[in-house]
PAZA-154549 format. One record per atom (N, C-alpha, C): x, y, z; residue in one letter. Coordinates in steps of 0.02 Angstrom, whole numbers, plus 50000, padded with zeros to 5 digits. Example, Ala and Ser with C-alpha at 12.3 -4.5 7.8 and 13.67 -1.06 7.14 Angstrom:
<pts>
506604971650390A/506154977550390A/506604983550390A/506424988850354S/506844994750357S/506455000250394S/
</pts>
This chain:
<pts>
489935578051380X/489235580551384X/488765575051358X/488245573551394X/487765568651373X/487365571151315X/487245566751268X/486895568951206X/486325564051194X/485715566551204X/485105562851187X/484765566151128X/484465562251087X/484125565051027X/483425567451045X/483375573851064X/482725576151085X/482525582751054X/482985586351022X/482825592850995X/482545592450925X/482125597250906X/481825597350840X/482285600050788X/482795603850805X/483255606850759X/482995613150729X/482425615750751X/482155621950722X/482195627450774X/482335633550750X/482335639350796X/481625641750803X/481545646850848X/480895649750860X/480615652650795X/481065654850751X/480855658050689X/480695652650635X/480835646450652X/480685641050606X/481265638850562X/481835642250569X/482415640350530X/482715633950558X/482975629750513X/483285623450535X/484035624250545X/484305620650595X/485025620750606X/485395618250544X/485965621150527X/486345618850469X/486635611950481X/486685608150425X/486975601450430X/487535600650378X/488065597450400X/488585595050355X/488535587450352X/488385584750293X/488315577550286X/488955574550256X/489235569650291X/489845566350268X/489685558850259X/489655556650198X/489505549750182X/490105546050153X/490055539450151X/490595535650120X/490615528550144X/490995524350112X/491045517350132X/491415516350198X/491405510350224X/491735508950286X/492485510150281X/492745512950337X/493475514450342X/493725519750293X/493275523850270X/493475529350224X/493725535350265X/493625535050331X/493855540450375X/493315545350392X/492695543950373X/492145548750382X/492015550050456X/492065545050498X/491915545950571X/492415550550603X/493065549450591X/493565553650617X/493505560750594X/493395561550529X/493315568050499X/492695571750527X/492145568150532X/491535571350556X/491625573950629X/491925569950671X/492025572050740X/492485578150745X/492995578050705X/493475583750706X/493195590050677X/492805589450624X/492465595350595X/491955598150646X/491575593550678X/491085595750727X/491425599350784X/491995596750806X/492355599850861X/492605606850842X/492855607450782X/493115613850757X/492575619150751X/491965617150736X/491405621650728X/490965622450790X/491075618150840X/490655618350900X/489975615550886X/489925610850836X/489295607850817X/489215601050850X/488575598550852X/488455591850873X/488685587050817X/488785580650835X/489015575750787X/488575569450792X/488335567150734X/487935560950732X/488325555650695X/488455550250728X/488755544250698X/488185539550682X/487865540050623X/487285536250608X/487455528850604X/488065527350584X/488265520250580X/488235516950646X/488345520750702X/488305517750768X/487615515150782X/487075518350757X/486415516050769X/486295509350738X/486545508350676X/486455501850643X/486915496550677X/487485498650702X/487915494050737X/487585491750802X/487235496450837X/486895494650898X/486355489550883X/485975490750830X/485445485950812X/485785479250793X/486325479350757X/486685473350738X/486925469550799X/487215473150846X/487455469950909X/486875466650946X/486325470350954X/485755467550990X/485435461550954X/485455461850888X/485205456150849X/485645449950860X/486305450950860X/486755445250872X/486625442250942X/486615446750990X/486545444451061X/485865441351074X/485355443651037X/484665441051047X/484495435351001X/484965433250958X/484825428150909X/484275430050860X/484235436350843X/483705438950799X/483935438750726X/483475436650683X/483605436550612X/483815443550587X/484415443950557X/484665450450536X/484325453050475X/483865449150446X/483475451550390X/482735451950407X/482565451050470X/481855450850492X/481635457950511X/481225460850469X/481015467850478X/480635469050542X/480165464750560X/479755465950618X/480155465850682X/480585460950691X/480985460450750X/481495466150756X/481785468050700X/482305473350699X/481965480050716X/481365481150688X/481015487550700X/480805488050775X/480655482150804X/480475482050875X/481095484350918X/481685482050897X/482295484250930X/482375491850923X/482285494150861X/482375501350848X/481875505650886X/481275502950897X/480755506950932X/480935508451004X/481345504251032X/481535505051103X/482245507751113X/482545509951056X/483235512051056X/483325519051084X/483665519751140X/483815526251168X/484535526651188X/484995526951138X/485695527151152X/485895534051183X/486405533951222X/486675539951250X/487405540551227X/487565546351195X/488235547751171X/488565552551220X/489095550551252X/489405554751303X/490165554551301X/490475560151282X/491195560851279X/491515555151237X/491215553851180X/491495548851134X/491315541651154X/490925540851205X/490705534051228X/489965533351212X/489755527051206X/489055525651189X/488765520751241X/488155522351265X/487845518551316X/487135516551295X/486925510551317X/486245508351311X/486035506551381X/485535510251408X/485355509751480X/485985510651522X/486165506151562X/486755506951604X/487375503451576X/487315500851516X/487865497051485X/488255501051434X/488905501351440X/489305504651390X/489485499551334X/489375501751273X/489445497251215X/489915500151162X/490315505151183X/490775508451135X/491195503551098X/491545499051132X/491985494451099X/491615488751068X/491075486551098X/490695480751073X/490455482051001X/490215488050987X/489915489250922X/490455490150867X/491085490450885X/491625491150837X/491915484450815X/491655479050843X/491905472550821X/491725471450748X/492145467250714X/492025465850643X/491375462150630X/491205457550675X/490585453850664X/489975458350672X/490035463350714X/489505468150723X/489455472750663X/490035474750635X/490025478750574X/489685475150517X/489815468550511X/489515464850457X/488755464250469X/488555463350533X/487855462950550X/487505469850536X/487865475250550X/487595481850537X/487445482850462X/487875480450421X/487775480950348X/487165476850328X/487065471050359X/486485466850342X/485835470250363X/485805472450426X/485175475350449X/485035482050415X/485585485550392X/485465491850358X/485125490850290X/485135484850265X/484805483550200X/484055482550208X/483825482250271X/483105481250284X/482735487850284X/482375489150231X/482065495750221X/481625498150281X/481205493850309X/480805496150365X/481215498450424X/481795495350435X/482225497350492X/482505504350475X/482725505550415X/483005512250398X/482475517550410X/481845516150391X/481315520850404X/481195521850479X/481245516450515X/481125516650588X/481665521050623X/482275521150595X/482815525050625X/482865532150599X/482455533650547X/482505540250515X/482365546050563X/481815545650600X/481625550850645X/482145551650701X/482395546050727X/482895546350779X/483515550250756X/483725548950694X/484295552450667X/484155559950660X/483565561450634X/483425568450621X/483345572650686X/483195569050740X/483125572750804X/483785575050833X/484355572950801X/485015575450824X/485155582250795X/484745584650749X/484855591250720X/484695596750769X/485165600850786X/485095606150835X/485575611750822X/485415617450849X/485865623250842X/486445622550889X/487035624950873X/487185629150814X/487225625250746X/487295618450749X/487345614550688X/487505607550701X/487495603450648X/487605596250656X/488075593750599X/488535589550618X/488935585850568X/488715578750572X/488445575950517X/488185569050518X/488585564650471X/488805558950496X/489155554450452X/488795547950444X/488835544950386X/488495538650373X/488535536550301X/488005533750276X/487985531550207X/487415534450167X/486935537550202X/486395540750165X/486195547550197X/486675550650229X/486535556950262X/486335562350211X/486715562850158X/486565567950108X/486025566250058X/485865559750053X/485365557650003X/484665556850034X/484625554450096X/483985552650126X/483845556450191X/484295556250237X/484165558850304X/484175566550305X/484665569550276X/484715576950274X/484825579350202X/484345578650158X/484445580550087X/484525588150080X/484365592050132X/484455599250129X/485095601450162X/485555596950172X/486205598550206X/486555604250168X/486845608950206X/487215614450175X/487795612150135X/488145606850162X/488715604050126X/488675596350129X/488755593150072X/488735585950067X/489435583750043X/489745579550083X/490415576850063X/490355569450058X/490625566450005X/490655559149997X/491385557149995X/491595554050051X/492295551650057X/492375544950027X/492875544249985X/493055537849957X/493805536449970X/494005530349963X/494705528249971X/494755521249940X/495345519749914X/495475513149887X/495335507749940X/495005502349920X/494805497349968X/495405494250003X/495975493549969X/496585490950001X/496815495550056X/496795502050043X/496985506950091X/496515506750151X/495865506150138X/495375505950192X/495465499650235X/495625494050202X/495745487750242X/496355488650286X/496865491750261X/497475492750299X/497345497350358X/496935502450346X/496755506950403X/496385503250456X/495895499150436X/495525495550486X/495955490550523X/496425487250489X/496885482550521X/497285486150576X/497545492050559X/497925495850610X/497485497750669X/496875499950655X/496415501650710X/496295495850756X/496185489950728X/496035483850768X/496675481850808X/497255482150776X/497865480150812X/498015485050867X/497885491650856X/498015496550907X/497565495450969X/496965492450958X/496515491051013X/496615483951042X/497135480251015X/497285473851042X/496915468151013X/496555469150956X/496175463750923X/496605460650869X/496525454050860X/496875450550808X/496475450750744X/496815451550688X/496465451750623X/496975450650569X/496725448750509X/497175447950452X/496945452350396X/497415454950358X/497225459450302X/496755455950251X/496935449750237X/496545446050187X/495785445550206X/495665443650269X/494985443050292X/494635449750293X/494995454950317X/494685461750319X/494535464250249X/494975463050202X/494875465450134X/494265462050102X/494225455550112X/493655451850082X/492995454150115X/493005454950180X/492395457250215X/492185464350194X/492695468450183X/492545475350162X/492255475650091X/492515471450048X/492265471149979X/491545468549979X/491395463650022X/490725461050027X/490245466250054X/490485469950104X/490045475250134X/489925480750085X/490435482650047X/490355487849995X/489805485849946X/489835479449925X/489345476949877X/488655477149907X/488555475149969X/487895475350002X/487645482650005X/488085487050028X/487885493850040X/487695497249973X/488055495749922X/487955499049857X/487355496149819X/487175490049833X/486655486649793X/485985486149829X/485935488249892X/485295487549926X/484775491949891X/484165489649896X/483615492949859X/483455499949887X/483455500249954X/483265506549986X/483885510150012X/483975516649991X/484515520850013X/485195517550004X/485365515749941X/486015512649927X/486585517649940X/487165515249954X/487755519549963X/487925522749896X/487865529349892X/488035533049831X/488055540349849X/488475544149814X/488505551349828X/487865554849804X/487655559949839X/487095564049818X/487325567749754X/486855569649712X/487045573049649X/487455579449662X/487315582749720X/487655589049735X/488225588049786X/488445581949796X/488965580649845X/489655582049815X/490115583849857X/490815584749837X/491165578149855X/491425574849803X/491775568649814X/492505569749829X/492755566749882X/493465567749903X/493795560949916X/494315559649878X/494705553449885X/495225554449940X/495175550849994X/495615551550052X/496195546450052X/496255542849998X/496745537249997X/497455539750015X/497645545549987X/498345547949998X/498345554150043X/497785555450077X/497745561450119X/497755559550193X/498035564050233X/498005563350305X/497305565650329X/497135563750390X/496505565950418X/496515573750423X/497075576650440X/497135583950447X/496935587150380X/497195584350325X/497075587350259X/496355586750240X/496025581150257X/495315580250240X/494895585050280X/495035585650344X/494665590150387X/494755597350363X/495335599250344X/495465605950319X/495065607450258X/495035602350212X/494655603350150X/493905603950164X/493635599850207X/492925600150224X/492765606950255X/493175609450299X/493055615950331X/493105621550280X/493585621050234X/493645626150182X/493015626350138X/492755620250118X/492155620150080X/491565623150117X/491515621350181X/490935623550220X/490965631350230X/491545633850247X/491585640950262X/491495644950195X/491675641750140X/491575645050076X/490855645250054X/490445640650083X/489745640350064X/489305644250113X/489605646350170X/489205649950220X/489035657050198X/
</pts>
């Protein structure tokens, strides 16, 4: 089903669609968990990280300064991604695999530190809110984008475990990578995400922190659904 961000997220009575916010560092499993929770509930799903990865990809391809606010905001102003059956399109071009490259992930972390860009993407993200509900994953879903989320989950995992997960993902897709390089890059990205001035990576005060290091995806999904149904 094609998914464009056009709805206001409000009912005729003015009530807003419920949101489950799932935040955490890279490779913590939040994307997989968010999609599976959304599927179980029949909710829409927002991969906010994909938006920053799209900007990062376009910046790389256009030779744009990854710290240049004006040029990055110009990219964001014309951004109309289409999410369809797990695939992502820009105009007639599919970029699902392109935005998952490691260099694009690093670029996404750099552009995400640019405060004007984060503000420029804020409305686009909020337009994904629609009934019956939304599961949003990212790094500031519960703190900035949807501070009124019904449930806020902050997924964490040991950085070594996260690097090993990412290595397996890349190898399964036929990409070459080494654990040492991935680990170093992940540590650097964590530092950037946690130390940026605007919307740093951190759990919301009312978030439930869940360490997925020793948990399967099934176990994490089950826990999130249990928390959500208990709060409904």
